[in-house]
C-alpha positions as semicolon CSV with decimal commas, in nm:
position;residue;x (nm);y (nm);z (nm)
1;M;0,005;0,005;0,009
2;S;0,269;0,235;0,079
3;R;0,431;0,171;-0,270
4;M;0,128;0,257;-0,450
5;W;0,101;0,580;-0,237
6;I;0,467;0,661;-0,366
7;G;0,382;0,583;-0,722
8;I;0,105;0,816;-0,675
9;T;0,279;1,096;-0,519
10;I;0,553;1,086;-0,782
11;A;0,288;1,070;-1,079
12;L;0,140;1,353;-0,908
13;A;0,478;1,544;-0,909
14;Y;0,537;1,451;-1,260
15;L;0,201;1,611;-1,379
16;R;0,249;1,904;-1,153
17;E;0,565;2,004;-1,337
18;K;0,431;1,973;-1,696
19;K;0,086;2,106;-1,602
20;F;-0,011;2,280;-1,922
21;S;0,058;1,981;-2,129
22;A;-0,150;1,792;-1,925
23;A;-0,420;2,019;-1,890
24;L;-0,427;2,028;-2,290
25;N;-0,465;1,621;-2,280
26;V;-0,761;1,630;-1,995
27;L;-0,931;1,908;-2,189
28;L;-0,924;1,715;-2,532
29;L;-1,054;1,420;-2,388
30;A;-1,293;1,594;-2,184
31;L;-1,457;1,782;-2,462
32;G;-1,457;1,435;-2,651
33;V;-1,665;1,289;-2,406
34;G;-1,869;1,580;-2,316
35;T;-1,993;1,608;-2,662
36;I;-2,088;1,262;-2,718
37;I;-2,251;1,232;-2,367
38;A;-2,465;1,538;-2,448
39;L;-2,542;1,402;-2,791
40;L;-2,680;1,069;-2,599
41;L;-2,858;1,257;-2,345
42;I;-3,041;1,483;-2,582
43;L;-3,107;1,202;-2,853
44;S;-3,239;0,973;-2,542
45;Q;-3,464;1,230;-2,405
46;A;-3,583;1,357;-2,736
47;E;-3,678;0,965;-2,848
48;D;-3,847;0,914;-2,514
49;R;-4,067;1,230;-2,551
50;M;-4,157;1,141;-2,881
51;E;-4,263;0,794;-2,767
52;R;-4,494;0,965;-2,487
53;D;-4,635;1,179;-2,683
54;A;-4,719;0,934;-2,965
55;A;-4,821;0,680;-2,728
56;G;-5,178;0,536;-2,853
57;I;-5,190;0,697;-3,183
58;D;-5,187;0,482;-3,479
59;L;-5,256;0,713;-3,738
60;V;-5,327;1,074;-3,795
61;I;-5,552;1,211;-4,050
62;G;-5,530;1,566;-4,194
63;A;-5,483;1,765;-4,526
64;K;-5,269;1,645;-4,792
65;G;-4,917;1,788;-4,819
66;S;-4,601;1,664;-4,624
67;P;-4,687;1,346;-4,392
68;M;-4,381;1,449;-4,131
69;Q;-4,534;1,824;-4,122
70;L;-4,873;1,680;-4,028
71;I;-4,720;1,447;-3,772
72;L;-4,487;1,696;-3,632
73;S;-4,807;1,961;-3,611
74;S;-5,078;1,722;-3,477
75;V;-4,879;1,461;-3,255
76;F;-4,580;1,692;-3,136
77;Q;-4,748;2,021;-3,177
78;V;-4,396;2,191;-3,294
79;D;-4,498;2,258;-3,675
80;I;-4,732;2,439;-3,870
81;P;-5,032;2,201;-3,996
82;T;-5,073;2,120;-4,360
83;G;-5,397;2,260;-4,347
84;N;-5,770;2,194;-4,229
85;V;-6,016;1,897;-4,335
86;P;-6,402;1,917;-4,381
87;V;-6,569;1,732;-4,105
88;A;-6,842;1,608;-4,301
89;E;-6,584;1,431;-4,546
90;A;-6,411;1,323;-4,216
91;A;-6,680;1,181;-4,100
92;Q;-6,730;0,898;-4,335
93;I;-6,365;0,791;-4,295
94;I;-6,356;0,766;-3,904
95;A;-6,720;0,576;-3,896
96;E;-6,514;0,289;-4,061
97;P;-6,553;-0,023;-3,809
98;V;-6,141;-0,051;-3,811
99;V;-6,163;0,283;-3,621
100;K;-6,170;0,240;-3,240
101;L;-6,083;0,589;-3,138
102;A;-6,053;0,938;-3,356
103;I;-5,995;1,237;-3,129
104;P;-6,015;1,566;-3,344
105;L;-5,769;1,842;-3,328
106;A;-5,880;2,197;-3,432
107;L;-5,554;2,432;-3,403
108;G;-5,507;2,821;-3,538
109;D;-5,454;3,011;-3,172
110;S;-5,192;3,025;-2,927
111;Y;-5,127;3,216;-2,574
112;R;-4,775;3,340;-2,507
113;G;-4,659;3,086;-2,733
114;F;-4,844;2,789;-2,586
115;R;-5,085;2,650;-2,826
116;I;-5,474;2,655;-2,777
117;V;-5,614;2,304;-2,906
118;G;-5,997;2,257;-2,971
119;T;-6,051;1,852;-2,881
120;N;-6,259;1,679;-2,677
121;P;-6,182;1,516;-2,320
122;A;-6,045;1,188;-2,505
123;Y;-5,783;1,386;-2,568
124;I;-5,647;1,425;-2,220
125;D;-5,732;1,074;-2,164
126;L;-5,489;0,965;-2,428
127;Y;-5,215;1,108;-2,224
128;N;-5,371;0,979;-1,872
129;G;-5,412;1,345;-1,791
130;T;-5,569;1,414;-1,449
131;L;-5,675;1,750;-1,295
132;A;-5,477;1,899;-1,036
133;S;-5,762;2,156;-0,970
134;G;-6,109;2,242;-1,142
135;R;-6,323;2,082;-1,387
136;L;-6,316;2,026;-1,778
137;W;-6,480;2,269;-2,005
138;D;-6,859;2,215;-2,078
139;K;-6,927;2,533;-2,294
140;P;-6,744;2,733;-2,545
141;L;-6,466;2,933;-2,447
142;E;-6,379;2,722;-2,117
143;A;-6,028;2,616;-2,131
144;V;-5,811;2,345;-1,921
145;V;-5,417;2,452;-1,919
146;G;-5,143;2,208;-1,919
147;A;-4,909;2,183;-1,601
148;D;-4,589;2,374;-1,817
149;A;-4,830;2,620;-1,980
150;A;-5,012;2,702;-1,637
151;K;-4,653;2,775;-1,469
152;A;-4,525;2,949;-1,744
153;T;-4,825;3,202;-1,812
154;G;-4,946;3,244;-1,452
155;L;-5,307;3,104;-1,544
156;T;-5,526;2,984;-1,257
157;I;-5,856;2,866;-1,204
158;G;-6,097;3,187;-1,283
159;K;-5,876;3,396;-1,476
160;T;-5,930;3,521;-1,829
161;F;-5,668;3,541;-2,136
162;A;-5,737;3,629;-2,481
163;G;-5,593;3,402;-2,782
164;S;-5,358;3,541;-3,040
165;H;-5,400;3,397;-3,390
166;G;-5,111;3,179;-3,502
167;L;-4,918;2,891;-3,334
168;T;-4,575;3,089;-3,242
169;D;-4,494;3,314;-2,938
170;I;-4,510;3,587;-3,209
171;G;-4,880;3,571;-3,279
172;G;-5,119;3,793;-3,515
173;S;-5,441;3,969;-3,380
174;T;-5,587;3,843;-3,018
175;H;-5,928;3,750;-2,998
176;D;-5,984;4,052;-2,718
177;A;-6,361;4,035;-2,766
178;Q;-6,423;3,677;-2,661
179;P;-6,158;3,562;-2,385
180;Y;-6,124;3,239;-2,259
181;T;-6,179;3,153;-1,899
182;V;-5,943;2,911;-1,738
183;V;-6,175;2,640;-1,541
184;G;-5,886;2,337;-1,479
185;V;-5,541;2,292;-1,436
186;L;-5,356;1,943;-1,523
187;T;-5,157;1,753;-1,358
188;P;-4,755;1,679;-1,515
189;T;-4,789;1,432;-1,738
190;G;-4,441;1,451;-1,919
191;S;-4,628;1,445;-2,262
192;V;-4,691;1,698;-2,486
193;L;-5,036;1,776;-2,302
194;D;-4,807;1,978;-2,042
195;R;-4,759;2,261;-2,314
196;L;-5,092;2,306;-2,421
197;I;-5,418;2,477;-2,352
198;V;-5,700;2,250;-2,445
199;T;-6,076;2,338;-2,494
200;S;-6,351;2,239;-2,699
201;V;-6,360;2,222;-3,107
202;A;-6,655;2,473;-3,056
203;S;-6,427;2,713;-2,898
204;V;-6,215;2,720;-3,198
205;W;-6,503;2,734;-3,430
206;Q;-6,656;3,015;-3,250
207;L;-6,358;3,231;-3,273
208;H;-6,307;3,193;-3,638
209;D;-6,674;3,163;-3,758
210;H;-6,811;3,521;-3,686
211;N;-7,102;3,457;-3,920
212;D;-7,253;3,182;-3,725
213;K;-7,376;3,360;-3,418
214;K;-7,637;3,085;-3,337
215;Q;-7,375;2,829;-3,322
216;A;-7,131;3,040;-3,107
217;A;-7,370;3,055;-2,817
218;S;-7,463;2,713;-2,828
219;P;-7,300;2,443;-2,568
220;A;-6,989;2,259;-2,657
221;H;-7,059;2,038;-2,978
222;D;-6,977;1,648;-3,003
223;D;-6,657;1,646;-3,234
224;H;-6,857;1,453;-3,506
225;D;-7,089;1,777;-3,573
226;H;-7,150;1,716;-3,948
227;A;-7,256;2,101;-3,952
228;N;-7,149;2,216;-4,345
229;G;-6,860;2,433;-4,378
230;K;-6,693;2,301;-4,038
231;E;-6,364;2,186;-4,046
232;V;-6,063;2,080;-3,811
233;T;-5,712;2,060;-3,842
234;A;-5,665;1,661;-3,799
235;Y;-5,804;1,358;-3,628
236;L;-5,594;1,107;-3,417
237;I;-5,717;0,780;-3,487
238;R;-5,671;0,441;-3,280
239;Y;-5,737;0,123;-3,459
240;A;-5,964;-0,129;-3,359
241;T;-5,761;-0,407;-3,511
242;P;-5,376;-0,414;-3,612
243;L;-5,495;-0,553;-3,943
244;A;-5,621;-0,226;-4,035
245;A;-5,266;-0,068;-4,061
246;V;-5,255;-0,256;-4,405
247;S;-5,529;-0,123;-4,569
248;F;-5,692;0,195;-4,400
249;P;-5,416;0,433;-4,417
250;R;-5,436;0,320;-4,843
251;M;-5,802;0,387;-4,838
252;V;-5,794;0,710;-4,686
253;N;-5,520;0,815;-4,919
254;A;-5,686;0,701;-5,246
255;S;-6,049;0,762;-5,163
256;S;-6,055;1,119;-4,990
257;S;-5,869;1,456;-5,013
258;M;-5,720;1,375;-4,709
259;Q;-5,384;1,214;-4,634
260;A;-5,301;0,956;-4,378
261;A;-4,959;0,933;-4,208
262;S;-4,820;0,703;-3,929
263;P;-4,638;0,843;-3,613
264;A;-4,435;0,561;-3,573
265;M;-4,282;0,566;-3,959
266;E;-4,242;0,964;-3,926
267;S;-4,070;0,950;-3,646
268;A;-3,819;0,677;-3,749
269;R;-3,781;0,888;-4,089
270;L;-3,714;1,202;-3,864
271;F;-3,440;1,022;-3,653
272;Q;-3,294;0,879;-3,992
273;L;-3,245;1,242;-4,123
274;L;-3,097;1,364;-3,778
275;G;-2,881;1,058;-3,768
276;V;-2,642;1,196;-4,029
277;G;-2,537;1,489;-3,844
278;I;-2,563;1,332;-3,523
279;S;-2,302;1,079;-3,639
280;A;-2,076;1,371;-3,807
281;L;-2,082;1,516;-3,440
282;K;-2,005;1,192;-3,263
283;G;-1,707;1,165;-3,518
284;F;-1,564;1,451;-3,446
285;A;-1,581;1,377;-3,075
286;A;-1,397;1,056;-3,140
287;I;-1,125;1,218;-3,318
288;M;-1,074;1,462;-3,005
289;I;-1,047;1,174;-2,792
290;F;-0,792;1,002;-3,030
291;C;-0,597;1,330;-3,028
292;A;-0,638;1,336;-2,636
293;A;-0,496;0,964;-2,625
294;L;-0,241;1,050;-2,860
295;G;-0,139;1,334;-2,635
296;I;-0,103;1,146;-2,326
297;F;0,104;0,872;-2,537
298;I;0,336;1,141;-2,636
299;G;0,345;1,335;-2,324
300;L;0,434;0,992;-2,105
301;M;0,734;0,939;-2,364
302;N;0,885;1,243;-2,315
303;A;0,858;1,224;-1,933
304;L;1,036;0,897;-1,976
305;D;1,327;1,020;-2,194
306;E;1,374;1,339;-1,923
307;R;1,322;1,101;-1,627
308;R;1,523;0,810;-1,700
309;A;1,799;0,863;-1,466
310;D;1,513;0,947;-1,201
311;L;1,359;0,609;-1,276
312;A;1,738;0,443;-1,241
313;L;1,760;0,631;-0,886
314;L;1,428;0,479;-0,795
315;R;1,571;0,130;-0,846
316;V;1,936;0,205;-0,686
317;L;1,679;0,332;-0,372
318;G;1,523;-0,006;-0,376
319;A;1,207;0,030;-0,610
320;S;1,096;-0,286;-0,804
321;P;1,042;-0,235;-1,169
322;L;0,663;-0,278;-1,099
323;L;0,670;0,048;-0,896
324;V;0,853;0,226;-1,163
325;V;0,591;0,091;-1,438
326;M;0,306;0,184;-1,193
327;V;0,430;0,543;-1,154
328;T;0,408;0,564;-1,546
329;L;0,037;0,378;-1,554
330;V;-0,076;0,620;-1,274
331;Q;0,017;0,926;-1,459
332;G;-0,175;0,792;-1,786
333;L;-0,493;0,684;-1,562
334;M;-0,510;1,018;-1,388
335;L;-0,487;1,188;-1,713
336;G;-0,785;0,946;-1,833
337;L;-0,971;0,985;-1,512
338;M;-0,966;1,356;-1,500
339;G;-1,060;1,390;-1,861
340;V;-1,345;1,147;-1,823
341;I;-1,505;1,334;-1,501
342;L;-1,472;1,650;-1,666
343;G;-1,594;1,500;-1,974
344;V;-1,914;1,425;-1,794
345;L;-1,940;1,755;-1,632
346;I;-1,972;1,911;-1,946
347;G;-2,176;1,660;-2,110
348;H;-2,458;1,706;-1,876
349;A;-2,419;2,090;-1,833
350;G;-2,382;2,131;-2,221
351;A;-2,727;1,931;-2,244
352;E;-2,879;2,155;-1,940
353;W;-2,794;2,451;-2,124
354;I;-2,948;2,357;-2,452
355;G;-3,240;2,225;-2,264
356;Q;-3,304;2,569;-2,101
357;T;-3,251;2,724;-2,439
358;Y;-3,535;2,518;-2,591
359;A;-3,748;2,574;-2,288
360;E;-3,789;2,904;-2,367
361;S;-3,994;2,830;-2,701
362;Q;-4,173;2,533;-2,539
363;R;-4,031;2,296;-2,839
364;V;-3,892;2,024;-2,639
365;A;-3,809;1,933;-2,279
366;I;-3,460;1,810;-2,210
367;G;-3,181;1,852;-1,966
368;G;-2,886;1,743;-1,804
369;R;-3,014;1,650;-1,487
370;V;-3,071;1,265;-1,577
371;W;-2,832;0,979;-1,618
372;I;-2,818;0,691;-1,864
373;A;-2,657;0,380;-1,908
374;A;-2,473;0,455;-2,241
375;E;-2,262;0,736;-2,029
376;I;-2,096;0,410;-1,835
377;W;-1,979;0,280;-2,186
378;V;-1,865;0,611;-2,307
379;A;-1,674;0,679;-1,985
380;A;-1,511;0,330;-1,960
381;G;-1,430;0,343;-2,319
382;A;-1,239;0,676;-2,298
383;L;-1,087;0,546;-1,993
384;G;-0,987;0,254;-2,156
385;I;-0,808;0,445;-2,438
386;A;-0,612;0,655;-2,170
387;L;-0,492;0,330;-2,030
388;V;-0,399;0,186;-2,402
389;A;-0,205;0,500;-2,446
390;S;-0,007;0,444;-2,160
391;I;0,098;0,047;-2,224
392;V;0,405;0,135;-2,442
393;P;0,546;0,383;-2,208
394;C;0,499;0,138;-1,935
395;W;0,665;-0,139;-2,113
396;R;0,959;0,111;-2,202
397;A;0,964;0,236;-1,841
398;Y;0,983;-0,164;-1,762
399;Q;1,295;-0,182;-1,966
400;D;1,486;0,134;-1,917
401;A;1,466;0,154;-1,534
402;T;1,765;-0,019;-1,470
403;P;2,077;0,096;-1,231
404;E;2,315;0,078;-1,492
405;L;2,174;0,414;-1,657
406;L;2,316;0,610;-1,354
407;A;2,689;0,440;-1,467
408;S;2,627;0,626;-1,823
409;R;2,573;0,964;-1,661
């Protein structure tokens, strides 16, 4: 145990003497490890969030256009919708026996960047939403606020607010003449529901159909209202049987003016497109780790050239060859360990910074206060690379640390 402590003390002394080159190697290794960990954290949380947001949704029916845009706007609430679909035409489609559940979505307005979604209570049930306080709406212009939206906007039971035309925080004209009244606040669900303000489809129709005064004054309508001219943005579909996935989307695309898009397929396609950039960043991080390992190797070799006489003196004083090897190995291990620890901190700090930046726009919920199993493999791999870089210097130290070297001085 005392010999190991002697080895650690000598290794620390060497590192202090070469502190600038050691710091550079540690920083290179930390940046490589940190970049990979930050990417893994962001990707893992994004995939987990998208899976939760799309859970229970087999298909989305909406206006023709980009299928991915339809999924992003209707399921994840992060894009502009492809358009609206007539309720009367959609009613014939969702009446098919293979459709177990059809949830309407009517988009178009927002409040301080949080989208106002016209739908029915089944949408809240889809994400296992429960009320923290208040109740659900029972007439137009009553709204229920998601947990994150309530926290950010300060909306509570009884407060009123006017929606803005548009789906971004830079909205258009506001509906000041017809404000919403908050009647309920939801508990956190960890899904897209937390970032929404939910109301009835009739509320959205009332605000955007100024000619239909009679309908505007009526109670909240059923989502299967077949009134002429009524439109919704999309329908979230759940199949009655898995076999419906084979024929139902093709039927929708071929026999109607609407399109059908699968959240699972479009999500996989999205991550495939993002994978090119993510792979490039991982490759860049791997290069930094390799450069750090190369720096550790060169630093240890140079240290051996400068310390050959010192190592020989250790042998004269009774140190075994294994102690001399351990001094060199501990140097590489310390550099690797410091780089890995700093890299983990950089990775989590980077993910937290990115999460806080995007949190301002209510797009995604990511952060650095989580841990994933893949981090262990990244840390172990980086530490292993540092140890591999120490093997050749260790072997050379074992061969060169002989007392005869003092005679040549």
